[in-house]
N, C-alpha and C positions, 0 to 999 in steps of 0.2 A: 245315664251312666256317670259316675263320679270321675272327675279329672284326677289322674294319677300323676304325681310329680310336684315340683315346686320351682321357685325362682333360683336362678344361678347366683353364685357368689361372684359378682362382677369384678371385685378386687382381685380375687384369685385368677380369674380368667385374664384380666389385664396383665398380671404378672407372668402368666404362662406365655402370652403373646410376645411380651418384651423379651423374655428369655429365649424364645424360639428364634428371634431375630439377631441374636448375638453373633458377631463375626459372620454375617450372612454374605455369601458369595455363591454365584451360580456356576455350574461346570463350564470351563473354557472361557470365562469372561476375561477381558483385558483390563488393565489399569485405566485405560482411556474410557472404556464403558463404565467402570465403577465410579470414576470421577464425575462423568456426565450424569449418571443415574443419581448420585448423591445430591447434585445440584437440582435435578428435577424433583427429588424427594422434598426438598425445601419448598419448591413452588407448589407441590401437591398439598403439603401441610398448610401453606398459606391459603390455598384455595379452599381447603376444608374449613379453615377458620372463618374465611369470608362467607362461605355457605351457611355456617352456623350463625354468624352475625346477622345475615339477611333473614334467615328463618326466624330468629328471635324478633327482628324488626317487624316481620310479617305477622307474627303472633300478637304483637303489641298494638296493631292497628286498632283505632277506635271502631265501635260497631258501625257497620254500614247501614244502609237504609232498610226499613221493613219491606218485605215483598208487597207488591201492590194489591195482591189478591191471592186466593187459594186456587192456584192454577189446576185445571182439570186435564189429566192425561188419559191415555188408553194403554193398558198393559199389552205388551207384544203378544201376538197370537190370539189371545182370548178377546181382546178389545174391552176388557173390564175397566170400568171407570176408577181412576186412582187420583186422589187429590194430593197436592204438594205436601200438605200437612201430614198425610199418611205415610210419607217416605221416611219419617223419623220413627224408629223403633223405640219402645220403652227403654229408658235409661241411656239412650245414645242421642246426644243433642247436636251432633255435627253431621252435615251432609255434603258430600262431594258429588258434583254433577258434571259429567262430560257430555257435551253436545257434539254428536258425530254428524258428519255430512252424508246424509242419506235423505234426499238425493245429493250427489256429488256436485262439485263445481262444474258448471255447464261446459267449460272449455278444457276439461281434463280428459285426455285421450288414452290414459293408461288402461291396460287390460284389466278386466274384472275377474274376481275369483270364480272358479267353476261353480255351477249350480243354477238354480232356477232364476235368480235375480240377473244372471248374465243374459237372459233372454229379453230383458227390458230394453227400451231405448237407452242409449248410453247416458244421456243426461238425467235419467231417472234411477240409475244404478247407484249403489253405495260407493263411497270413496275408498280406494285401496289403502290409503294411509290410515284413515279412521278405522278401517277393518283391522289393520295391524295393531293399532292402539287398543281396540276392544278385545282382540285376541289375547293381548297381554293382561289386560284388566281381569278377564275371565279366569286367567290362570292363577292370579294372586289374590283375588278379591275375598276369598274366604278368610284370609288372614286379616285383611282390613276390617272385615265385618265384625270381628271381635271387639272393635273399638269405635267404628264410625259407620255411617250409612253411605252407600254408594249407588248412584243411578246413572244410566246412560239414556240420553234423550235424542230422538231423531224426528225429523219433520214428516217422514214417510208414514204410510198407513200401518196400523197395528198388525194387519195380516202380512204385509210384506216384511215387516221387521221380524215377526215371529218365524216366517219362512227362512229368512236369512240366518237367524240365530240357529235354527235347526241345521241348515246347510253348513254352517261354520263349526258346528259342534260345541257351541257355547253351552256349558253344562252347569254353570254355577249361578243360575238365574234366581235361586233362592237368596243369594247374597248381592248380586248385581241386578238392581231393578231396571228392567229394559222397557222404555216407555216411548210411545208415539205421541207427537204433539202437533197434529195437523190443524187443530182448531183452537189453539191458544197462542198467546203472544210471548211465551216464555223465552224462546230463542231470540226474538226481536228485542225484548226488554233487556236481556242479559248478554247482548252483543255477540250472539252466535248466528246472526242473520243480517245481511246488508239491507239497506233501504230498497234495493232492487229484488230482494228475495233470495239472493245466493246464500247458501249455508256456509259457515266457516267453523273451524274446530275450536271450541271454547271450553275452558275449564273454570268452574265457579265453585265456591265454598260458601255454605250457609250454616247458621247456628240457630237453634231454638232457645229463645230467652223467655223471661217471664212475660214480657209485653208482646211477644210474637216471634216470627221468624225473620232474622236479619241476614242480609248479604254480608259476607266477611272478607272475601278476596276474589278477584278475577284475574285470569292470566293475560293482563294487558300488555305484556311484553310483545305479544303478537303484533300489536298495532304499531309499536315503535320499530320493531325489527323487520316487519314485512315478511316473516317466514314462520315456519312451524316449530321453531326451537323452544317456544314457550311451553311445549308439551314434553320436553325432555324428562321431567320429573315422573311422568307416567308412561313413557315410551322408551323402554330400556334398550332397544336395538341400537340406538345411536350411541349410547354410552359404551356399549360393547365395541362398536366400530371405532370409537375414539381411542381404544386401547391398541388398535392394530396399526401396522406400518402404513397402510393405504388410507386410513381414516374413513371419513364419511363418504368420500367420493361424490359423484354427481347425484343430486337428489331429484332431478327433474323426472326421471323414469322409475324411481325407487322410493318406497316399496311398490310392488305391483301385485296384481291378483293372481298371477300365474308365473311360475319359474320353470325354465327348461333344464 
């Protein structure tokens, strides 16, 4: 079916937005609020400028190393063999890979999501935080798939991963390639696994070049920060909470697999 429509006139759209903000005030706001909000707006504009600067610096990185081999994965559910090189669709030379913790960190006591995987021993169950991340990716991945390739990798078996996907209702698997990696070293090589075998949540970007597939960027901020804020770019629940009076709150028990 032919695509109906075309590109927006972004100059006109920008003009509309600027006009909409003329003399902006919200009902009942005080002069104290407006003064503080205008100061915050300056900080928000500077943060956006810095974000754009960092993004440009990230894009300008030299090519990373060639992948050491054509990793072999198993497709969730079916167990079909999938090679790393096959994750690149024709005409799309960028691949984003999220390594989810399934199994979870062995010392994580949070409740699991309801379903068949909740019957496993706790240390074999999927991580509630990673589940939240993949829930989000499944929701928006069809938009990303128009421009890039996306894959989610887990150490657990293909059968368990497929069962969990069904229990979670992940329905965009034609765009989000869901892969089991029990028999390759991908997670270890790309820092999604500790030397002791614990899984950690890692995000990596690769590109297909004339001489092969190169690593382009990894979310190394995790190692310096010692927390999961390196995933903020693909985990929008925290950005929403940042807008609220209470902020992110305590993260030790959130998100969880079950809410009352």
